[in-house]
N, C-alpha and C positions, 0 to 999 in steps of 0.2 A: 791469637797470644801473648800476652805481653813482652814490651821491644822489650831486648836483650836475655832472655830466656833460651833461645835459640842462638844458632850463628846458619845462613845463610846454607856456606859449602857442609858442612852437616844435612842439611836436610834436602840439600842433594844428593846426594850419599843415599840416605837415607831411603830416599824416592826413587831409585834406578829398578831397572828390569829384575836384574840379579838380585837383587836384597834378598830376597826370602832362598833362591834357589843356593845362594852362597853361604847362609848360616846351615842347610840341609846337608852341603857338603862335607863344611867342616868337622858338622856332631858324628856323620856316620862311619867319620877316621877316630871318633874319640872311644876307648875301652870302655864297654860296659860294662863297667865296676864303681865303688863308689866313689875307690880315687878319681876316675875319668869327671863324674857327676861333679865332684868337688874341683876339678882345675887342678888335683896334685894336693888339694889340702885336705885328703881325709879325717885328719885329725882332729878338723874342729866338727866334724861330724856330732858329736856329743852336746858340744855349746852349742852350735846352734839349734837342736833339737831342746835342751833345757830351754834355750831362750823362748823357741815357739812354743813349747807347752806351758808358759808360764803366762803367756800373750793371753791364748785363747782360753784363760781358766777359767776367768771369772765370765765367757760370754754363757759357757757349757755349764757351766756350775755352780755360777752364782758366786757372793761371798758372801761369808760366815765373819760374825762376832765372837763377842765373848758368848757364853756357854752354849756353843755354835747355831746363836739365834740366826738366822739369814739377813744377811744387811742390805743386798742388792740378787735379787733375780735371776738366774737364768735369763738370757736371750734366745736363741736356739736351744733345741735339742741336741742330743749326740746320735741321729737317723744316720743321714746318708754327707757325704761326704767329696767334694772330685776335687784331685791333684790336678793341675793342671800343669806343661810344661814338666811333665813328669819324672822323666829320664827312668829309669830302670825299675821306681820307685821307693827311691830312699825317702823319700819325705813320707809315702805311704806306711810303708814300714814303721819307721823311727818313731811317729811324731804321728799321722791324724789318727792308727790303729792305736795310739796308745793314748789317745786323750781319754777316751778311747771312742771313736765313729765304729757305730756297729757294719756298714757296709763303707764305699769307697769306690769311683769311677777313676780313672784318671786317662789322661788325653798325650799324648806324646808323640810330636813329629817325623822319629829320627825311625825307621823301622828295626834297627839293630836292637836301642835299646826297648821296644817294643816284643817284642824274642826273649831277648834277656831276663826281663816278667816274665811272662809266659812261662816258660821253660823253664826257668830257675829260683833269679830270686825273690819271685813270691807265687811259686806254684804252690804251696802249699795252703797261702790263703784264697786262693783262687779256685782250691778241692774243698775246701770249708766254707766254701759264698759267700768269704767276708768280702775279698776285693772282686767286682760284679763284672763290668766291662773294661774293658780294657780299650782302647780308640786310638788308634795309628792318624795322625789329625795337628797338621800347626793349626796353634790358635785362632790368625785371621782368620780359619773358614770354621770352626768349632762353633756351635749351637746346643747348647745344652735343652735337655730337655724341661719344659718350661714344670715349674711350680716343682722342682726334686730334689735341691739341693739348702741341706738347712747353713752349708759352708762353701764356698767354693776359693781355697787358698794355687794362689802362684807364687810361685818360690825363685827365683834369679830368670826368671824364662820373659818378663814383659818386655826388655831390654830388643827381644829379638821384632818386636812389632813396629810402625810405624806409627806415628801419633794418630794420623786418619784410620788405621785401626782399630788402634789400638781404642781408642774411643767406642769402635761398633762391636767392638769384643764386650767392650764392659756393661751394653747397651743388652747386649742378648744376653750378655750374664745376670742381668737383672732379672726378667723374665726366668730363667730356670732355678728361682729362687724359691723356694716355699716363704707364705705369711713367714716374717719378720727375719727371715735368709741373714746374712753379711756374707762378705766377700775379703779374703784376707788378701795380702798383698808384703811378700819380705824381697826387698829388692836393692842393689846397692846405688849410691848418691852420690854423682858427682857435687863439687863446690861453688862448682862453679859452670855457665854451663853447659853444652851436649857433649858428649865425649864417645868417639866412632871407633870400635875398632874393626876393624876390616878385614882382618880375619876370622873370623866367628858370626860378622852382619848383626851386631848387637850395636847399643844405643845406653849409654850410663845415663841417667839425667838426674840432675838438679830436687830437692824438696821440693822447691816452690814448682818445679813444672811437671810434677807428677802431682800435688796437690790440684793442679789447672787441669790437666785432666779430669782427673778426678770430677772437680765440680762439675767443666763440660760437658761429663758422661749421666751425669744426673746423681751423684754419689757423694755423698759427704764424710769426714771422716771422723769417728768417734772417737779413734785411743790411736796413738803413735807413739811408738816406742823406739830406742835405735840398740841391736842388738852388742851386747856387750864379751867383753872375751876375746874378740877375735885377733888373729892377732896383729902386730903392727904392721905399717904401711900397707895395710888393704882398705880399701875403698870403704867410706861409714854404711852401714847394710842397716836399715827399718823397715821397721812394720809399723803397717797401716788395718787397721780393722774398719772395712766400709760399712754402710749402707744405703740404700735409695732413698734421698732427698724428699718423698713423696709420702714413705713412709710413719715421718718426721711426728 
């Protein structure tokens, strides 16, 4: 990692043996609601969803110009998506199924969120066989089925992974993509250096640090955009669309 992108004390905090256990303890104490998923900012849900839908639209539907002529072909089909760090399924219900993807799997570490998704929040979608697998597992251990997904979407969760585990996670995710499949990221950015939140065992990384990690894992950024319309005082939120470098 280039000098200046990390602080040694922050690295030591991230590599503690209790890093993941502390995150688990924190999230199991959070209400299994949309407000809980968004840290008390449930009002940003429609703003967040609108931004995400606009960001991915060209990759699923292509870009049309005058007289409805296709100017840019879609890169992926809308067959199967995976929602990583899914919580109770807010992103699945309000975003991924509105793209719309035909099927979505969820991966979430907190058992209370998984249970809420199955019993209530996504019950209808599960019964309709639109939502398929709801897996209770941390992303540091998750290995997707090879060649399964058009899009693997990770939102406000990757700060819980250490740098090494994040690189390994991306490496596994690439194997889980269909040909031409993509990985979408939506994360907070710090303006400079890593910022550790010891309460929930997470790190907010600068834009340059995330891009370094993407590249280290063998991914390139093909689109980058800042989420607009969020309340003042919050971290900058960026969306990234990534593809494996070898598929260029």
